C-alpha positions in Angstrom: 93.6 99.6 89.7 91.2 102.4 89.3 91.6 105.1 86.8 90.1 108.5 86.1 88.2 110.9 88.4 86.3 109.0 91.1 84.1 110.3 93.9 82.1 108.7 96.7 84.1 105.5 96.8 87.6 104.7 95.7 89.6 103.3 98.6 93.3 102.6 98.5 94.9 99.4 99.7 96.6 99.6 103.0 100.3 100.4 102.6 101.4 96.9 103.5 102.7 96.5 99.9 105.7 98.7 100.8 108.8 97.7 102.6 110.7 100.0 105.1 113.5 102.0 103.5 116.1 101.1 106.2 116.3 97.3 105.4 116.4 98.1 101.7 119.3 100.5 102.2 121.2 97.9 104.3 120.6 95.2 101.6 121.7 97.5 98.9 124.9 98.6 100.8 125.7 94.9 101.5 125.3 94.1 97.8 127.5 97.1 96.8 130.2 96.1 99.3 130.3 92.6 97.9 130.7 93.9 94.3 133.4 96.3 95.4 135.2 93.5 97.3 135.1 91.4 94.1 136.6 94.2 92.1 139.4 94.8 94.6 140.3 91.1 94.7 140.3 90.9 90.9 142.6 94.0 90.6 145.1 92.5 93.1 145.2 89.4 91.0 144.5 87.1 93.9 141.0 85.8 93.0 139.8 83.2 95.4 137.3 80.6 94.4 134.5 82.6 96.1 135.2 85.8 94.1 132.7 84.9 91.4 130.1 84.0 94.0 130.7 87.3 95.7 130.0 89.2 92.5 126.8 87.2 91.8 125.4 87.6 95.3 126.4 91.2 95.6 124.9 92.2 92.2 121.8 90.2 93.0 121.3 92.0 96.4 122.0 95.4 94.8 119.5 94.8 92.0 116.9 93.4 94.5 117.2 96.5 96.7 117.0 99.0 93.7 113.9 97.3 92.3 112.1 97.3 95.6 112.9 101.0 96.2 111.4 101.7 92.7 108.3 99.6 93.5 107.8 101.4 96.8 107.9 104.8 95.1 105.3 103.7 92.5 103.1 102.4 95.3 103.5 105.6 97.3 102.7 107.7 94.2 99.5 105.6 93.7 98.5 106.0 97.3 99.0 109.8 97.2 96.8 110.0 94.1 93.7 110.1 96.2 92.4 112.4 98.9 89.3 112.4 101.0 86.4 114.6 100.2 85.0 117.2 102.6 81.2 117.3 103.2 80.9 120.4 101.0 82.8 118.8 98.2 80.5 115.7 98.5 77.4 117.9 98.0 79.1 119.7 95.1 80.1 116.4 93.4 76.6 115.0 93.8 75.1 118.2 92.3 77.3 117.8 89.2 75.4 114.6 88.3 75.3 114.1 84.5 77.4 117.2 84.0 80.5 115.1 84.9 82.1 114.4 81.5 83.2 111.0 82.7 79.6 109.9 83.4 77.7 110.9 80.2 74.1 110.0 79.7 71.9 108.3 82.2 74.5 106.9 84.6 72.9 108.7 87.6 69.3 108.3 86.5 66.8 106.8 89.0 66.9 103.5 87.1 70.4 104.0 85.7 73.4 101.6 86.1 74.5 103.1 89.4 71.0 102.8 91.0 70.4 99.2 89.7 73.9 98.0 90.8 73.4 99.5 94.3 69.9 98.1 94.7 71.0 94.6 93.8 74.0 94.5 96.1 71.9 95.9 99.0 69.2 93.3 98.4 71.6 90.4 98.2 73.5 91.5 101.3 70.2 91.7 103.2 69.1 88.3 102.0 66.3 89.8 99.8 67.1 87.4 97.0 63.7 87.5 95.2 63.9 91.3 94.9 67.5 91.1 93.5 66.5 88.3 91.1 64.1 90.7 89.4 67.0 92.9 88.4 69.2 90.1 87.1 69.3 90.0 83.3 68.0 86.9 81.6 71.4 85.6 80.8 72.6 85.7 84.4 69.3 84.2 85.7 69.7 81.4 83.1 73.3 80.7 84.1 72.5 80.7 87.8 69.7 78.3 87.2 71.8 76.0 85.0 74.7 76.0 87.5 72.4 75.0 90.4 70.8 72.2 88.3 74.2 71.0 87.1 75.5 70.8 90.7 72.4 68.9 91.8 71.9 66.8 88.6 72.5 63.5 90.5 69.8 64.2 93.1 67.4 65.4 90.4 68.0 62.5 88.2 69.2 64.6 85.3 71.5 63.1 82.6 75.1 64.2 82.3 74.3 66.0 79.0 71.9 68.9 78.8 68.4 67.6 78.1 64.9 68.8 77.4 64.0 67.9 81.0 66.8 70.2 82.2 65.6 73.0 79.9 62.2 72.8 81.5 63.6 73.1 85.0 65.7 76.0 83.9 62.5 77.8 82.9 61.0 77.0 86.3 63.9 78.5 88.1 64.3 81.5 85.9 60.8 82.5 86.7 60.9 81.1 90.3 57.7 79.3 89.5 56.0 76.8 91.9 57.0 73.2 91.2 55.6 70.0 92.8 59.1 69.2 94.1 59.6 72.6 95.7 62.5 73.1 93.4 62.4 77.0 93.3 62.3 77.2 97.1 65.4 75.0 97.5 67.1 77.1 94.8 66.2 80.4 96.5 67.4 79.2 99.8 70.9 78.2 98.5 71.4 81.2 96.2 70.3 83.6 98.9 72.7 82.2 101.4 75.6 82.1 99.0 75.1 85.7 97.9 74.5 87.0 101.5 77.7 85.3 102.7 79.7 86.7 99.7 78.5 90.2 100.4 78.3 90.0 104.2 80.7 92.9 104.7 78.7 95.4 102.6 77.1 98.4 104.3 76.0 101.7 102.8 77.9 103.5 105.6 81.2 101.8 104.9 81.2 101.6 101.1 81.0 104.2 98.3 80.2 103.8 94.7 82.3 104.8 91.7 81.0 107.8 89.8 82.4 107.4 86.3 81.3 105.1 83.5 83.4 102.0 82.7 82.2 100.5 79.4 83.7 97.1 79.3 82.0 95.7 76.2 79.0 96.0 73.9 76.0 97.0 76.0 78.0 96.2 79.2 79.6 98.4 81.9 81.2 97.9 85.3 80.1 99.7 88.4 82.3 99.5 91.5 81.5 99.6 95.2 84.6 100.2 97.3 85.1 100.2 101.0 86.0 103.7 102.2 88.9 104.4 104.5 87.9 105.5 108.0 89.5 109.0 107.5 87.4 109.7 104.4 83.8 108.7 105.2 82.4 111.1 102.5 84.4 109.4 99.7 87.6 110.1 98.0 88.7 111.8 94.8 91.1 110.0 92.4 92.8 111.6 89.5 95.2 108.9 88.3 95.6 105.1 88.3 95.2 104.0 91.9 95.5 100.8 93.9 92.2 99.8 95.4 91.0 96.8 97.5 87.8 95.5 99.1 86.0 96.1 95.8 82.6 94.7 94.7 82.4 94.7 90.9 78.9 94.8 89.4 78.6 94.1 85.7 75.5 95.9 84.3 73.9 95.2 80.9 71.8 97.6 78.8 68.6 96.5 77.0 66.7 98.6 74.6 63.0 98.2 75.2 60.4 100.4 73.3 63.1 103.0 72.6 64.1 103.1 76.3 67.2 101.7 77.9 66.6 99.1 80.7 69.6 98.3 82.9 69.9 94.9 84.6 72.8 93.2 86.5 74.7 90.8 84.3 77.1 89.5 87.0 78.7 90.2 90.3 82.5 90.0 90.6 82.8 88.6 87.0 85.0 90.2 84.4 82.5 89.4 81.7 79.0 88.1 81.2 78.8 84.3 81.9 78.0 81.9 79.1 75.0 79.5 79.5 77.0 76.3 78.8 76.5 73.1 80.8 77.9 73.9 83.3 78.0 77.7 82.8 81.2 79.6 82.1 81.9 82.2 84.7 85.1 83.8 83.4 86.6 83.5 86.9 90.3 83.0 87.4 91.1 79.5 88.6 87.5 78.3 88.1 87.8 74.6 88.9 85.0 73.6 86.4 86.7 75.5 83.6 90.1 74.0 84.5 88.7 70.5 84.5 87.3 71.1 81.0 90.4 72.7 79.6 92.1 70.3 77.1 95.6 71.7 77.9 95.4 70.9 81.7 95.6 67.1 81.2 97.6 67.3 78.0 101.1 65.7 78.1 104.0 68.0 77.2 105.5 67.5 73.8 108.7 65.5 74.0 111.7 67.9 74.1 109.4 70.9 75.0 109.8 73.0 78.1 
């Protein structure tokens, strides 16, 4: 869901989430007929064995139809919350810049969150991993390095537990330094391919960027790139919570350096900044590594519990 005023890039999900009204009306009518039939049979005093089943099935069908009609209306209202921007409106919105109350401060600055997020996504999609790596914040670089080393610990002869040797190799990868084993080159090759595959559909002509600030935690904000619908190539304007899809989420962190704010990317498609554990914690739903380490996954249920 997207909320607030957005320009240059909030797209709506295709209306496949809705169901045609006709079948819902037929389902509701059938459910109502079964309920009425049950009432008639009960009033006549001749209640067959299936009378109770008729009531349960009829009430269930009627409730099912009503709930889906309500859901369809909510989806339709969300879809109608956005409209495409005309070229003139696009120019006007771009001219607003920092005057937009939803994007205070340096959001649109040359090295602000929007510019940094866009540069990193473009570089990664194009395979320019080294350029993007320079705009990863230290925590993300450390986590990516630790994850790669953890996944290759057997080939590298690293122990199961984090060690001083692993720490030394983390430093090599964070700085992409030359190493006798060619470690950094292998790391760059794998990481570049993974990011390029993950962002393969990105194109500046097809995506637009959200234009309001989303502060998601201390010194962190989320910037969205959203695939634009074909009938709104200049972007769309959203003024209420709206269903969106095909979204790239870029987590941007702020760092105060010599009284100036430096923005770097803290994660791509993460809900929060990763933690440099061994292996790293990515805060991704259904992360298999996190699931394997969760004590409740393998725990046996308490006797008598549900």
